[in-house]
Backbone atoms as SQL, in Angstrom:
CREATE TABLE atoms (id INTEGER PRIMARY KEY, chain TEXT, resi INTEGER, resn TEXT, atom TEXT, x REAL, y REAL, z REAL);
INSERT INTO atoms VALUES
  (1, 'A', 1, 'UNK', 'N', 9.793, -15.518, 58.128),
  (2, 'A', 1, 'UNK', 'CA', 9.507, -16.117, 56.844),
  (3, 'A', 1, 'UNK', 'C', 10.442, -15.566, 55.781),
  (4, 'A', 2, 'UNK', 'N', 10.157, -14.371, 55.256),
  (5, 'A', 2, 'UNK', 'CA', 11.002, -13.769, 54.240),
  (6, 'A', 2, 'UNK', 'C', 12.299, -13.261, 54.843),
  (7, 'A', 3, 'UNK', 'N', 12.261, -12.888, 56.100),
  (8, 'A', 3, 'UNK', 'CA', 13.472, -12.366, 56.727),
  (9, 'A', 3, 'UNK', 'C', 14.500, -13.460, 56.927),
  (10, 'A', 4, 'UNK', 'N', 14.093, -14.707, 57.036),
  (11, 'A', 4, 'UNK', 'CA', 15.061, -15.779, 57.219),
  (12, 'A', 4, 'UNK', 'C', 15.911, -15.976, 55.974),
  (13, 'A', 5, 'UNK', 'N', 15.364, -15.703, 54.792),
  (14, 'A', 5, 'UNK', 'CA', 16.156, -15.840, 53.582),
  (15, 'A', 5, 'UNK', 'C', 17.231, -14.758, 53.514),
  (16, 'A', 6, 'UNK', 'N', 16.929, -13.575, 54.060),
  (17, 'A', 6, 'UNK', 'CA', 17.938, -12.535, 54.070),
  (18, 'A', 6, 'UNK', 'C', 19.015, -12.829, 55.114),
  (19, 'A', 7, 'UNK', 'N', 18.612, -13.424, 56.200),
  (20, 'A', 7, 'UNK', 'CA', 19.546, -13.707, 57.271),
  (21, 'A', 7, 'UNK', 'C', 20.495, -14.837, 56.927),
  (22, 'A', 8, 'UNK', 'N', 20.187, -15.638, 55.936),
  (23, 'A', 8, 'UNK', 'CA', 21.027, -16.774, 55.601),
  (24, 'A', 8, 'UNK', 'C', 22.249, -16.369, 54.789),
  (25, 'A', 9, 'UNK', 'N', 22.257, -15.191, 54.188),
  (26, 'A', 9, 'UNK', 'CA', 23.411, -14.735, 53.419),
  (27, 'A', 9, 'UNK', 'C', 24.436, -14.114, 54.350),
  (28, 'A', 10, 'UNK', 'N', 25.673, -14.232, 53.951),
  (29, 'A', 10, 'UNK', 'CA', 26.715, -13.632, 54.773),
  (30, 'A', 10, 'UNK', 'C', 26.639, -12.116, 54.696),
  (31, 'A', 11, 'UNK', 'N', 26.782, -11.455, 55.794),
  (32, 'A', 11, 'UNK', 'CA', 26.833, -10.013, 55.839),
  (33, 'A', 11, 'UNK', 'C', 25.476, -9.356, 55.962),
  (34, 'A', 12, 'UNK', 'N', 24.398, -10.084, 55.841),
  (35, 'A', 12, 'UNK', 'CA', 23.069, -9.502, 55.962),
  (36, 'A', 12, 'UNK', 'C', 22.363, -10.125, 57.151),
  (37, 'A', 13, 'UNK', 'N', 21.849, -9.290, 58.003),
  (38, 'A', 13, 'UNK', 'CA', 21.032, -9.775, 59.115),
  (39, 'A', 13, 'UNK', 'C', 19.774, -8.948, 59.150),
  (40, 'A', 14, 'UNK', 'N', 18.696, -9.544, 59.558),
  (41, 'A', 14, 'UNK', 'CA', 17.440, -8.806, 59.596),
  (42, 'A', 14, 'UNK', 'C', 17.165, -8.343, 61.009),
  (43, 'A', 15, 'UNK', 'N', 16.500, -7.198, 61.079),
  (44, 'A', 15, 'UNK', 'CA', 16.060, -6.712, 62.376),
  (45, 'A', 15, 'UNK', 'C', 14.575, -6.422, 62.264),
  (46, 'A', 16, 'UNK', 'N', 13.911, -6.469, 63.369),
  (47, 'A', 16, 'UNK', 'CA', 12.475, -6.192, 63.313),
  (48, 'A', 16, 'UNK', 'C', 12.222, -4.746, 62.915),
  (49, 'A', 17, 'UNK', 'N', 11.153, -4.541, 62.155),
  (50, 'A', 17, 'UNK', 'CA', 10.789, -3.191, 61.716),
  (51, 'A', 17, 'UNK', 'C', 10.239, -2.407, 62.892),
  (52, 'A', 18, 'UNK', 'N', 10.079, -1.103, 62.677),
  (53, 'A', 18, 'UNK', 'CA', 9.604, -0.236, 63.751),
  (54, 'A', 18, 'UNK', 'C', 8.197, -0.630, 64.177),
  (55, 'A', 19, 'UNK', 'N', 7.389, -1.020, 63.255),
  (56, 'A', 19, 'UNK', 'CA', 6.026, -1.417, 63.571),
  (57, 'A', 19, 'UNK', 'C', 5.899, -2.914, 63.319),
  (58, 'A', 20, 'UNK', 'N', 5.337, -3.649, 64.244),
  (59, 'A', 20, 'UNK', 'CA', 5.223, -5.101, 64.088),
  (60, 'A', 20, 'UNK', 'C', 4.172, -5.468, 63.047),
  (61, 'A', 21, 'UNK', 'N', 3.213, -4.572, 62.775),
  (62, 'A', 21, 'UNK', 'CA', 2.179, -4.872, 61.778),
  (63, 'A', 21, 'UNK', 'C', 2.653, -4.573, 60.359),
  (64, 'A', 22, 'UNK', 'N', 3.778, -3.875, 60.213),
  (65, 'A', 22, 'UNK', 'CA', 4.302, -3.522, 58.900),
  (66, 'A', 22, 'UNK', 'C', 4.959, -4.738, 58.262),
  (67, 'A', 23, 'UNK', 'N', 4.902, -4.828, 56.949),
  (68, 'A', 23, 'UNK', 'CA', 5.520, -5.938, 56.233),
  (69, 'A', 23, 'UNK', 'C', 6.896, -5.564, 55.703),
  (70, 'A', 24, 'UNK', 'N', 7.385, -4.414, 56.018),
  (71, 'A', 24, 'UNK', 'CA', 8.695, -3.985, 55.564),
  (72, 'A', 24, 'UNK', 'C', 9.784, -4.676, 56.372),
  (73, 'A', 25, 'UNK', 'N', 10.903, -4.926, 55.729),
  (74, 'A', 25, 'UNK', 'CA', 12.024, -5.582, 56.388),
  (75, 'A', 25, 'UNK', 'C', 13.201, -4.613, 56.391),
  (76, 'A', 26, 'UNK', 'N', 13.792, -4.430, 57.535),
  (77, 'A', 26, 'UNK', 'CA', 14.989, -3.594, 57.630),
  (78, 'A', 26, 'UNK', 'C', 16.192, -4.511, 57.623),
  (79, 'A', 27, 'UNK', 'N', 17.220, -4.149, 56.858),
  (80, 'A', 27, 'UNK', 'CA', 18.435, -4.946, 56.779),
  (81, 'A', 27, 'UNK', 'C', 19.600, -4.178, 57.375),
  (82, 'A', 28, 'UNK', 'N', 20.441, -4.899, 58.061),
  (83, 'A', 28, 'UNK', 'CA', 21.651, -4.310, 58.609),
  (84, 'A', 28, 'UNK', 'C', 22.814, -5.010, 57.916),
  (85, 'A', 29, 'UNK', 'N', 23.715, -4.232, 57.347),
  (86, 'A', 29, 'UNK', 'CA', 24.844, -4.784, 56.607),
  (87, 'A', 29, 'UNK', 'C', 26.053, -4.839, 57.524),
  (88, 'A', 30, 'UNK', 'N', 26.640, -6.016, 57.623),
  (89, 'A', 30, 'UNK', 'CA', 27.855, -6.209, 58.416),
  (90, 'A', 30, 'UNK', 'C', 29.036, -6.134, 57.459),
  (91, 'A', 31, 'UNK', 'N', 29.779, -5.024, 57.420),
  (92, 'A', 31, 'UNK', 'CA', 30.830, -4.850, 56.423),
  (93, 'A', 31, 'UNK', 'C', 32.002, -5.822, 56.588),
  (94, 'A', 32, 'UNK', 'N', 32.206, -6.410, 57.732),
  (95, 'A', 32, 'UNK', 'CA', 33.331, -7.315, 57.920),
  (96, 'A', 32, 'UNK', 'C', 33.129, -8.633, 57.173),
  (97, 'A', 33, 'UNK', 'N', 31.910, -9.192, 57.227),
  (98, 'A', 33, 'UNK', 'CA', 31.641, -10.488, 56.610),
  (99, 'A', 33, 'UNK', 'C', 31.044, -10.346, 55.207),
  (100, 'A', 34, 'UNK', 'N', 30.873, -9.119, 54.783),
  (101, 'A', 34, 'UNK', 'CA', 30.120, -8.898, 53.547),
  (102, 'A', 34, 'UNK', 'C', 30.991, -9.129, 52.328),
  (103, 'A', 35, 'UNK', 'N', 30.383, -9.820, 51.400),
  (104, 'A', 35, 'UNK', 'CA', 30.982, -9.997, 50.084),
  (105, 'A', 35, 'UNK', 'C', 30.001, -9.373, 49.090),
  (106, 'A', 36, 'UNK', 'N', 29.590, -8.149, 49.429),
  (107, 'A', 36, 'UNK', 'CA', 28.503, -7.490, 48.708),
  (108, 'A', 36, 'UNK', 'C', 28.918, -7.029, 47.313),
  (109, 'A', 37, 'UNK', 'N', 30.183, -6.724, 47.115),
  (110, 'A', 37, 'UNK', 'CA', 30.604, -6.278, 45.786),
  (111, 'A', 37, 'UNK', 'C', 30.334, -7.345, 44.743),
  (112, 'A', 38, 'UNK', 'N', 30.607, -8.603, 45.103),
  (113, 'A', 38, 'UNK', 'CA', 30.315, -9.695, 44.166),
  (114, 'A', 38, 'UNK', 'C', 28.821, -9.813, 43.919),
  (115, 'A', 39, 'UNK', 'N', 28.032, -9.652, 44.997),
  (116, 'A', 39, 'UNK', 'CA', 26.577, -9.700, 44.845),
  (117, 'A', 39, 'UNK', 'C', 26.078, -8.576, 43.940),
  (118, 'A', 40, 'UNK', 'N', 26.627, -7.379, 44.157),
  (119, 'A', 40, 'UNK', 'CA', 26.210, -6.227, 43.352),
  (120, 'A', 40, 'UNK', 'C', 26.577, -6.445, 41.893),
  (121, 'A', 41, 'UNK', 'N', 27.779, -6.953, 41.630),
  (122, 'A', 41, 'UNK', 'CA', 28.181, -7.223, 40.249),
  (123, 'A', 41, 'UNK', 'C', 27.289, -8.302, 39.626),
  (124, 'A', 42, 'UNK', 'N', 26.966, -9.315, 40.422),
  (125, 'A', 42, 'UNK', 'CA', 26.068, -10.361, 39.932),
  (126, 'A', 42, 'UNK', 'C', 24.686, -9.815, 39.609),
  (127, 'A', 43, 'UNK', 'N', 24.199, -8.937, 40.476),
  (128, 'A', 43, 'UNK', 'CA', 22.885, -8.333, 40.235),
  (129, 'A', 43, 'UNK', 'C', 22.909, -7.421, 39.012),
  (130, 'A', 44, 'UNK', 'N', 24.015, -6.694, 38.828),
  (131, 'A', 44, 'UNK', 'CA', 24.128, -5.845, 37.639),
  (132, 'A', 44, 'UNK', 'C', 24.128, -6.689, 36.370),
  (133, 'A', 45, 'UNK', 'N', 24.816, -7.831, 36.408),
  (134, 'A', 45, 'UNK', 'CA', 24.819, -8.734, 35.248),
  (135, 'A', 45, 'UNK', 'C', 23.429, -9.259, 34.961),
  (136, 'A', 46, 'UNK', 'N', 22.707, -9.635, 36.025),
  (137, 'A', 46, 'UNK', 'CA', 21.330, -10.116, 35.838),
  (138, 'A', 46, 'UNK', 'C', 20.428, -9.008, 35.310),
  (139, 'A', 47, 'UNK', 'N', 20.659, -7.789, 35.814),
  (140, 'A', 47, 'UNK', 'CA', 19.863, -6.660, 35.357),
  (141, 'A', 47, 'UNK', 'C', 20.092, -6.383, 33.873),
  (142, 'A', 48, 'UNK', 'N', 21.353, -6.473, 33.442),
  (143, 'A', 48, 'UNK', 'CA', 21.627, -6.236, 32.014),
  (144, 'A', 48, 'UNK', 'C', 21.004, -7.343, 31.162),
  (145, 'A', 49, 'UNK', 'N', 20.997, -8.584, 31.660),
  (146, 'A', 49, 'UNK', 'CA', 20.322, -9.666, 30.932),
  (147, 'A', 49, 'UNK', 'C', 18.828, -9.411, 30.847),
  (148, 'A', 50, 'UNK', 'N', 18.249, -8.951, 31.953),
  (149, 'A', 50, 'UNK', 'CA', 16.815, -8.632, 31.957),
  (150, 'A', 50, 'UNK', 'C', 16.487, -7.504, 30.988),
  (151, 'A', 51, 'UNK', 'N', 17.364, -6.507, 30.911),
  (152, 'A', 51, 'UNK', 'CA', 17.155, -5.420, 29.957),
  (153, 'A', 51, 'UNK', 'C', 17.180, -5.954, 28.530),
  (154, 'A', 52, 'UNK', 'N', 18.133, -6.868, 28.256),
  (155, 'A', 52, 'UNK', 'CA', 18.206, -7.471, 26.925),
  (156, 'A', 52, 'UNK', 'C', 16.949, -8.256, 26.593),
  (157, 'A', 53, 'UNK', 'N', 16.462, -9.019, 27.565),
  (158, 'A', 53, 'UNK', 'CA', 15.229, -9.784, 27.346),
  (159, 'A', 53, 'UNK', 'C', 14.056, -8.834, 27.115),
  (160, 'A', 54, 'UNK', 'N', 13.995, -7.764, 27.893),
  (161, 'A', 54, 'UNK', 'CA', 12.912, -6.793, 27.732),
  (162, 'A', 54, 'UNK', 'C', 12.956, -6.149, 26.345),
  (163, 'A', 55, 'UNK', 'N', 14.153, -5.838, 25.857),
  (164, 'A', 55, 'UNK', 'CA', 14.280, -5.257, 24.516),
  (165, 'A', 55, 'UNK', 'C', 13.845, -6.251, 23.447),
  (166, 'A', 56, 'UNK', 'N', 14.211, -7.527, 23.624),
  (167, 'A', 56, 'UNK', 'CA', 13.780, -8.545, 22.665),
  (168, 'A', 56, 'UNK', 'C', 12.262, -8.706, 22.670),
  (169, 'A', 57, 'UNK', 'N', 11.675, -8.692, 23.860),
  (170, 'A', 57, 'UNK', 'CA', 10.216, -8.788, 23.963),
  (171, 'A', 57, 'UNK', 'C', 9.568, -7.592, 23.294),
  (172, 'A', 58, 'UNK', 'N', 10.131, -6.404, 23.499),
  (173, 'A', 58, 'UNK', 'CA', 9.589, -5.190, 22.897),
  (174, 'A', 58, 'UNK', 'C', 9.660, -5.256, 21.374),
  (175, 'A', 59, 'UNK', 'N', 10.810, -5.705, 20.836),
  (176, 'A', 59, 'UNK', 'CA', 10.937, -5.780, 19.378),
  (177, 'A', 59, 'UNK', 'C', 9.999, -6.850, 18.811),
  (178, 'A', 60, 'UNK', 'N', 9.834, -7.963, 19.516),
  (179, 'A', 60, 'UNK', 'CA', 8.911, -9.011, 19.057),
  (180, 'A', 60, 'UNK', 'C', 7.467, -8.506, 19.077),
  (181, 'A', 61, 'UNK', 'N', 7.114, -7.760, 20.131),
  (182, 'A', 61, 'UNK', 'CA', 5.759, -7.205, 20.223),
  (183, 'A', 61, 'UNK', 'C', 5.505, -6.221, 19.080),
  (184, 'A', 62, 'UNK', 'N', 6.512, -5.401, 18.746),
  (185, 'A', 62, 'UNK', 'CA', 6.355, -4.458, 17.633),
  (186, 'A', 62, 'UNK', 'C', 6.173, -5.199, 16.317),
  (187, 'A', 63, 'UNK', 'N', 6.968, -6.252, 16.097),
  (188, 'A', 63, 'UNK', 'CA', 6.829, -6.992, 14.836),
  (189, 'A', 63, 'UNK', 'C', 5.484, -7.700, 14.767),
  (190, 'A', 64, 'UNK', 'N', 4.990, -8.216, 15.883),
  (191, 'A', 64, 'UNK', 'CA', 3.674, -8.856, 15.908),
  (192, 'A', 64, 'UNK', 'C', 2.575, -7.827, 15.642),
  (193, 'A', 65, 'UNK', 'N', 2.707, -6.627, 16.209),
  (194, 'A', 65, 'UNK', 'CA', 1.721, -5.573, 15.958),
  (195, 'A', 65, 'UNK', 'C', 1.730, -5.159, 14.492),
  (196, 'A', 66, 'UNK', 'N', 2.925, -5.052, 13.887),
  (197, 'A', 66, 'UNK', 'CA', 3.014, -4.725, 12.467),
  (198, 'A', 66, 'UNK', 'C', 2.347, -5.809, 11.622),
  (199, 'A', 67, 'UNK', 'N', 2.588, -7.067, 11.973),
  (200, 'A', 67, 'UNK', 'CA', 1.975, -8.181, 11.247),
  (201, 'A', 67, 'UNK', 'C', 0.456, -8.131, 11.348),
  (202, 'A', 68, 'UNK', 'N', -0.047, -7.853, 12.539),
  (203, 'A', 68, 'UNK', 'CA', -1.500, -7.770, 12.738),
  (204, 'A', 68, 'UNK', 'C', -2.079, -6.600, 11.944),
  (205, 'A', 69, 'UNK', 'N', -1.376, -5.475, 11.908),
  (206, 'A', 69, 'UNK', 'CA', -1.850, -4.326, 11.127),
  (207, 'A', 69, 'UNK', 'C', -1.908, -4.660, 9.639),
  (208, 'A', 70, 'UNK', 'N', -0.881, -5.351, 9.135),
  (209, 'A', 70, 'UNK', 'CA', -0.883, -5.756, 7.728),
  (210, 'A', 70, 'UNK', 'C', -2.014, -6.740, 7.457),
  (211, 'A', 71, 'UNK', 'N', -2.252, -7.640, 8.387),
  (212, 'A', 71, 'UNK', 'CA', -3.336, -8.611, 8.223),
  (213, 'A', 71, 'UNK', 'C', -4.690, -7.913, 8.209),
  (214, 'A', 72, 'UNK', 'N', -4.863, -6.919, 9.051),
  (215, 'A', 72, 'UNK', 'CA', -6.121, -6.163, 9.067),
  (216, 'A', 72, 'UNK', 'C', -6.323, -5.426, 7.748),
  (217, 'A', 73, 'UNK', 'N', -5.244, -4.843, 7.203),
  (218, 'A', 73, 'UNK', 'CA', -5.356, -4.157, 5.915),
  (219, 'A', 73, 'UNK', 'C', -5.731, -5.135, 4.813),
  (220, 'A', 74, 'UNK', 'N', -5.112, -6.313, 4.823),
  (221, 'A', 74, 'UNK', 'CA', -5.416, -7.331, 3.821),
  (222, 'A', 74, 'UNK', 'C', -6.870, -7.767, 3.920),
  (223, 'A', 75, 'UNK', 'N', -7.342, -7.971, 5.132),
  (224, 'A', 75, 'UNK', 'CA', -8.738, -8.372, 5.319),
  (225, 'A', 75, 'UNK', 'C', -9.695, -7.274, 4.885),
  (226, 'A', 76, 'UNK', 'N', -9.345, -6.031, 5.135),
  (227, 'A', 76, 'UNK', 'CA', -10.197, -4.915, 4.708),
  (228, 'A', 76, 'UNK', 'C', -10.266, -4.852, 3.186),
  (229, 'A', 77, 'UNK', 'N', -9.112, -5.038, 2.521),
  (230, 'A', 77, 'UNK', 'CA', -9.098, -5.044, 1.057),
  (231, 'A', 77, 'UNK', 'C', -9.892, -6.221, 0.506),
  (232, 'A', 78, 'UNK', 'N', -9.758, -7.376, 1.125),
  (233, 'A', 78, 'UNK', 'CA', -10.504, -8.551, 0.678),
  (234, 'A', 78, 'UNK', 'C', -12.000, -8.340, 0.864),
  (235, 'A', 79, 'UNK', 'N', -12.382, -7.729, 1.969),
  (236, 'A', 79, 'UNK', 'CA', -13.794, -7.457, 2.230),
  (237, 'A', 79, 'UNK', 'C', -14.349, -6.497, 1.182),
  (238, 'A', 80, 'UNK', 'N', -13.583, -5.477, 0.822),
  (239, 'A', 80, 'UNK', 'CA', -14.038, -4.533, -0.208),
  (240, 'A', 80, 'UNK', 'C', -14.174, -5.240, -1.551),
  (241, 'A', 81, 'UNK', 'N', -13.222, -6.132, -1.878),
  (242, 'A', 81, 'UNK', 'CA', -13.307, -6.882, -3.130),
  (243, 'A', 81, 'UNK', 'C', -14.525, -7.779, -3.172),
  (244, 'A', 82, 'UNK', 'N', -14.813, -8.456, -2.076),
  (245, 'A', 82, 'UNK', 'CA', -15.994, -9.327, -2.015),
  (246, 'A', 82, 'UNK', 'C', -17.264, -8.500, -2.149),
  (247, 'A', 83, 'UNK', 'N', -17.286, -7.350, -1.530),
  (248, 'A', 83, 'UNK', 'CA', -18.465, -6.478, -1.602),
  (249, 'A', 83, 'UNK', 'C', -18.705, -6.022, -3.044),
  (250, 'A', 84, 'UNK', 'N', -17.631, -5.628, -3.745),
  (251, 'A', 84, 'UNK', 'CA', -17.770, -5.206, -5.141),
  (252, 'A', 84, 'UNK', 'C', -18.232, -6.362, -6.015),
  (253, 'A', 85, 'UNK', 'N', -17.674, -7.541, -5.795),
  (254, 'A', 85, 'UNK', 'CA', -18.092, -8.697, -6.580),
  (255, 'A', 85, 'UNK', 'C', -19.546, -9.067, -6.315),
  (256, 'A', 86, 'UNK', 'N', -19.992, -8.940, -5.075),
  (257, 'A', 86, 'UNK', 'CA', -21.399, -9.221, -4.763),
  (258, 'A', 86, 'UNK', 'C', -22.310, -8.223, -5.479),
  (259, 'A', 87, 'UNK', 'N', -21.913, -6.968, -5.557),
  (260, 'A', 87, 'UNK', 'CA', -22.721, -5.982, -6.303),
  (261, 'A', 87, 'UNK', 'C', -22.817, -6.375, -7.772),
  (262, 'A', 88, 'UNK', 'N', -21.686, -6.749, -8.363),
  (263, 'A', 88, 'UNK', 'CA', -21.679, -7.153, -9.771),
  (264, 'A', 88, 'UNK', 'C', -22.562, -8.378, -9.991),
  (265, 'A', 89, 'UNK', 'N', -22.439, -9.356, -9.113),
  (266, 'A', 89, 'UNK', 'CA', -23.245, -10.573, -9.243),
  (267, 'A', 89, 'UNK', 'C', -24.726, -10.247, -9.112),
  (268, 'A', 90, 'UNK', 'N', -25.077, -9.396, -8.167),
  (269, 'A', 90, 'UNK', 'CA', -26.487, -9.017, -7.991),
  (270, 'A', 90, 'UNK', 'C', -27.016, -8.294, -9.225),
  (271, 'A', 91, 'UNK', 'N', -26.199, -7.415, -9.823),
  (272, 'A', 91, 'UNK', 'CA', -26.634, -6.731, -11.046),
  (273, 'A', 91, 'UNK', 'C', -26.867, -7.729, -12.169),
  (274, 'A', 92, 'UNK', 'N', -25.943, -8.688, -12.317),
  (275, 'A', 92, 'UNK', 'CA', -26.089, -9.707, -13.368),
  (276, 'A', 92, 'UNK', 'C', -27.320, -10.564, -13.132),
  (277, 'A', 93, 'UNK', 'N', -27.572, -10.912, -11.896),
  (278, 'A', 93, 'UNK', 'CA', -28.754, -11.720, -11.578),
  (279, 'A', 93, 'UNK', 'C', -30.017, -10.954, -11.921),
  (280, 'A', 94, 'UNK', 'N', -30.048, -9.675, -11.597),
  (281, 'A', 94, 'UNK', 'CA', -31.233, -8.859, -11.895),
  (282, 'A', 94, 'UNK', 'C', -31.418, -8.744, -13.405),
  (283, 'A', 95, 'UNK', 'N', -30.316, -8.482, -14.131),
  (284, 'A', 95, 'UNK', 'CA', -30.410, -8.355, -15.588),
  (285, 'A', 95, 'UNK', 'C', -30.826, -9.673, -16.229),
  (286, 'A', 96, 'UNK', 'N', -30.169, -10.754, -15.858),
  (287, 'A', 96, 'UNK', 'CA', -30.491, -12.053, -16.433),
  (288, 'A', 96, 'UNK', 'C', -31.815, -12.584, -15.904),
  (289, 'A', 97, 'UNK', 'N', -32.149, -12.255, -14.695),
  (290, 'A', 97, 'UNK', 'CA', -33.428, -12.694, -14.123),
  (291, 'A', 97, 'UNK', 'C', -34.598, -12.099, -14.870),
  (292, 'A', 98, 'UNK', 'N', -34.505, -10.854, -15.288),
  (293, 'A', 98, 'UNK', 'CA', -35.609, -10.227, -16.015),
  (294, 'A', 98, 'UNK', 'C', -35.755, -10.856, -17.393),
  (295, 'A', 99, 'UNK', 'N', -34.665, -11.200, -18.049),
  (296, 'A', 99, 'UNK', 'CA', -34.781, -11.858, -19.356),
  (297, 'A', 99, 'UNK', 'C', -35.342, -13.262, -19.189),
  (298, 'A', 100, 'UNK', 'N', -34.983, -13.935, -18.131),
  (299, 'A', 100, 'UNK', 'CA', -35.557, -15.251, -17.869),
  (300, 'A', 100, 'UNK', 'C', -37.048, -15.149, -17.590),
  (301, 'A', 101, 'UNK', 'N', -37.424, -14.107, -16.900),
  (302, 'A', 101, 'UNK', 'CA', -38.836, -13.911, -16.593),
  (303, 'A', 101, 'UNK', 'C', -39.638, -13.698, -17.875),
  (304, 'A', 102, 'UNK', 'N', -39.095, -12.920, -18.799),
  (305, 'A', 102, 'UNK', 'CA', -39.768, -12.715, -20.094),
  (306, 'A', 102, 'UNK', 'C', -39.906, -14.042, -20.833),
  (307, 'A', 103, 'UNK', 'N', -38.853, -14.847, -20.826),
  (308, 'A', 103, 'UNK', 'CA', -38.918, -16.150, -21.490),
  (309, 'A', 103, 'UNK', 'C', -39.949, -17.065, -20.836),
  (310, 'A', 104, 'UNK', 'N', -40.051, -17.057, -19.529),
  (311, 'A', 104, 'UNK', 'CA', -41.044, -17.883, -18.830),
  (312, 'A', 104, 'UNK', 'C', -42.453, -17.433, -19.191),
  (313, 'A', 105, 'UNK', 'N', -42.688, -16.126, -19.247),
  (314, 'A', 105, 'UNK', 'CA', -44.020, -15.614, -19.605),
  (315, 'A', 105, 'UNK', 'C', -44.355, -15.996, -21.038),
  (316, 'A', 106, 'UNK', 'N', -43.377, -15.857, -21.969),
  (317, 'A', 106, 'UNK', 'CA', -43.632, -16.255, -23.367),
  (318, 'A', 106, 'UNK', 'C', -43.899, -17.751, -23.476),
  (319, 'A', 107, 'UNK', 'N', -43.192, -18.560, -22.725),
  (320, 'A', 107, 'UNK', 'CA', -43.429, -19.993, -22.731),
  (321, 'A', 107, 'UNK', 'C', -44.830, -20.314, -22.218),
  (322, 'A', 108, 'UNK', 'N', -45.236, -19.656, -21.152),
  (323, 'A', 108, 'UNK', 'CA', -46.576, -19.888, -20.596),
  (324, 'A', 108, 'UNK', 'C', -47.645, -19.476, -21.603),
  (325, 'A', 109, 'UNK', 'N', -47.445, -18.343, -22.272),
  (326, 'A', 109, 'UNK', 'CA', -48.422, -17.918, -23.284),
  (327, 'A', 109, 'UNK', 'C', -48.468, -18.914, -24.440),
  (328, 'A', 110, 'UNK', 'N', -47.299, -19.414, -24.846),
  (329, 'A', 110, 'UNK', 'CA', -47.256, -20.414, -25.915),
  (330, 'A', 110, 'UNK', 'C', -47.985, -21.691, -25.512),
  (331, 'A', 111, 'UNK', 'N', -47.788, -22.111, -24.273),
  (332, 'A', 111, 'UNK', 'CA', -48.485, -23.314, -23.790),
  (333, 'A', 111, 'UNK', 'C', -49.989, -23.099, -23.768),
  (334, 'A', 112, 'UNK', 'N', -50.446, -21.957, -23.276),
  (335, 'A', 112, 'UNK', 'CA', -51.889, -21.682, -23.269),
  (336, 'A', 112, 'UNK', 'C', -52.450, -21.650, -24.691),
  (337, 'A', 113, 'UNK', 'N', -51.704, -21.029, -25.602),
  (338, 'A', 113, 'UNK', 'CA', -52.155, -20.973, -26.992),
  (339, 'A', 113, 'UNK', 'C', -52.224, -22.375, -27.592),
  (340, 'A', 114, 'UNK', 'N', -51.223, -23.216, -27.294),
  (341, 'A', 114, 'UNK', 'CA', -51.211, -24.587, -27.786),
  (342, 'A', 114, 'UNK', 'C', -52.392, -25.380, -27.222),
  (343, 'A', 115, 'UNK', 'N', -52.646, -25.219, -25.917),
  (344, 'A', 115, 'UNK', 'CA', -53.802, -25.902, -25.298),
  (345, 'A', 115, 'UNK', 'C', -55.097, -25.397, -25.914),
  (346, 'A', 116, 'UNK', 'N', -55.196, -24.114, -26.198),
  (347, 'A', 116, 'UNK', 'CA', -56.399, -23.548, -26.827),
  (348, 'A', 116, 'UNK', 'C', -56.610, -24.152, -28.215),
  (349, 'A', 117, 'UNK', 'N', -55.512, -24.227, -28.990),
  (350, 'A', 117, 'UNK', 'CA', -55.635, -24.801, -30.339),
  (351, 'A', 117, 'UNK', 'C', -56.020, -26.273, -30.281),
  (352, 'A', 118, 'UNK', 'N', -55.404, -27.028, -29.366),
  (353, 'A', 118, 'UNK', 'CA', -55.710, -28.451, -29.266),
  (354, 'A', 118, 'UNK', 'C', -57.163, -28.640, -28.844),
  (355, 'A', 119, 'UNK', 'N', -57.636, -27.839, -27.901),
  (356, 'A', 119, 'UNK', 'CA', -59.046, -27.993, -27.460),
  (357, 'A', 119, 'UNK', 'C', -60.006, -27.574, -28.562),
  (358, 'A', 120, 'UNK', 'N', -59.658, -26.590, -29.367),
  (359, 'A', 120, 'UNK', 'CA', -60.535, -26.132, -30.428),
  (360, 'A', 120, 'UNK', 'C', -60.627, -27.174, -31.550),
  (361, 'A', 121, 'UNK', 'N', -59.482, -27.803, -31.894),
  (362, 'A', 121, 'UNK', 'CA', -59.498, -28.805, -32.956),
  (363, 'A', 121, 'UNK', 'C', -60.027, -30.155, -32.491),
  (364, 'A', 122, 'UNK', 'N', -59.956, -30.417, -31.205),
  (365, 'A', 122, 'UNK', 'CA', -60.450, -31.705, -30.711),
  (366, 'A', 122, 'UNK', 'C', -61.958, -31.713, -30.666),
  (367, 'A', 123, 'UNK', 'N', -62.646, -30.657, -30.634),
  (368, 'A', 123, 'UNK', 'CA', -64.112, -30.601, -30.608),
  (369, 'A', 123, 'UNK', 'C', -64.678, -30.886, -31.992),
  (370, 'A', 124, 'UNK', 'N', -63.969, -30.715, -33.017),
  (371, 'A', 124, 'UNK', 'CA', -64.479, -30.915, -34.363),
  (372, 'A', 124, 'UNK', 'C', -64.500, -32.303, -34.755);
């Protein structure tokens, strides 16, 4: 299976491993037919490209992590601002709510007094 792909290249032939149950492949290099220097140079070029891609991925990951950290800081600041504003609003509601409550009680007393006066004068 995998050994046939190695055997198809010039200069590389596969031989059976020492143990038949092992998945390792042993390669025998035939120096007469081998054009291995070109293969090695090609692999080195691919390796340098892979290193470049890995560096780009690393720099992109760092910039994304920095962006996420800045976003977390912004959200934390926004959360603190909302919390402070909610405290202020609650204080204002409590302060204004108590004055409204006094006005409602005075209105109710005025209505009762008015009803009392109307009932007292209507009997006469």
